N, C-alpha and C positions, 0 to 999 in steps of 0.2 A: 572548486569545480569550474569547469569551463562555462562561458556564456552560451546561452541557447542550447542547453543539453537535452531538449526535448520536452515532452508533455508528461506530467505526472497526474495520476488520479488519486484523490484523497477520499477515502470512504470511512466516515465517522459520523455519529449522530450528534456530536457536540459542536455547536457554532463556535465556541471558544477555540477548540482544536483546529477548526478550519482557518480561523484568523491567524493562529500560531503558525500553521503550515504555510499559509500565504507568505508570511514573512521569512520563514526558514528556507522555503523553496523558491525564492525570488530568482535564482539563476536558471530555473527551468523556463522554457518559452511560454508555457501555459500550465496552470493548475486547474484541473477539472474537479468539481466537488459533487459528492453523493452522500446522502444521509443514511443509506442502508444498502445492503447487498443487492436488493431488487432494483433500486434506482441506478446503482453502479453498473449492473449488467445492461440495462437499457441505454445508459450513456456510452458504454463501451461500444455499442453498435454504431455510434456516431463518431467515436474517437479511437479508431483502430490503430492509430499511430502512437498510442500511449506507450511510454518508455518505462514507467515504473508505477506500481500501485502501493500506497501506504494505507493499511487496513486495520480498523478496529475490530474487535470480536463481538462485543455486546452491543447489538443494535436492534431496533424494531424491524418488523417485516421479514428481513432475511439477515441472519447473523453473519459474521465474517467468515467462519469456517464453511458454512453452507455456500456462501458466495464463492469462496476460493475453490471448492470442489467443482462447482459449475464452471467457473472461469477457466480452470485447467482442462476442461473438456473441449474448449474452443481451440482450434489449431494455432491461432494467433496468441490467445491468452496463455497457452501452455508455455510460451517462450518469454513472457514478460515477467521480470522480477517482482515479487510481492514481499513487502516487509509488514509483518503484523506488529502493531504498536497498541498495547492494551494494558489494562489493570490486572487482567487474568495472568497469573504467573506461576502456577503450580507446575511441577514437572509433567503432570498429566496434560495440562492445558498446552504447555509448550510442545510436547510430543504430538498432540492432536493437530496443532497448527502446522508443524513441520511435515507431518504425514499427509496433510491435505495439500501440501505443495508450496508452503511459504519458504522463501529463501533466507529469511532471518526473523527472529522473534525478539521484540524489545518490550520491556515493562515500563508502564507509566508509573510515576513520573520519570522522565528520561533527561539526560543531559543533551542539549542541542548539539554540541560538538561530537559526542559519541554517535548520535544518530546520523549526523552528516558524514562521519567516517564510514559507517556501515553502508550508507547510500553510495558514496563514492567507490568503495570497494566492490560492491555488487555491480554497479554500472561499468566499472573498469574491467572486471572479470568477464562480463557479458560481451565486451568488445574484442576480446582476444580470440 
């Protein structure tokens, strides 16, 4: 991935996952962290230049699907790619996430390389 590819928001209630994403997403100019959907919506008001959201589903306060539905109502949020990365992986869960507006759905545990390929593909498609 290119240097300084923009800002990514990570929405996950796991501190371990935030540390992992900090390492994985080092090519981004900034990684913004939120512990749940409610905090992410508040942060998005300050970080409207976010280029990508990596989103967990199971979180306190506001879960990932509820966040995504609200996020997609925002004219700017509507156009920012969102990748759901979660332990929830039934066909019904996947369909619910995609119907809410996710661009991709990845199950934990995931392979770093596979997730990075998805991110690169989504961001490249968005540029064309």
